[in-house]
Steps between C-alpha positions, in 0.01 A plus 500: 500500500328507836139398540409866558665591169319215326165610646564860390586384148189283486281787621646724230430236235147455637439875469634496143267215410207687656580804285520279188170340593330838542643618168379187321153527655473866396534406133178489296548125439728351767677177412335247733791257478748773592281617789476142630878455476565826686260391774674160528839669529370736768355210697827302482691803626248563777532137611879522500490823705268331748731197531803722554315707761399187691851354480651829613259550795 
C-alpha cells in the first residue's frame, strides 16, 4: 500500500467516524463515553494523516 493509498483509507475512516459522531450526538441522550472515544479515534487518524503528509512532502 502506497502512502497515498494509506492517506485515502485514513481519510475515509475519518469521514466514517465523523458520521458516527454526528449520529451519536443527534440522539436524545448521547453516550458521552462513546462520543469521547470517537473523538479520540478521529484525532489519532488526523495525526497519522498529518505525519504521512509531512513524510510524503
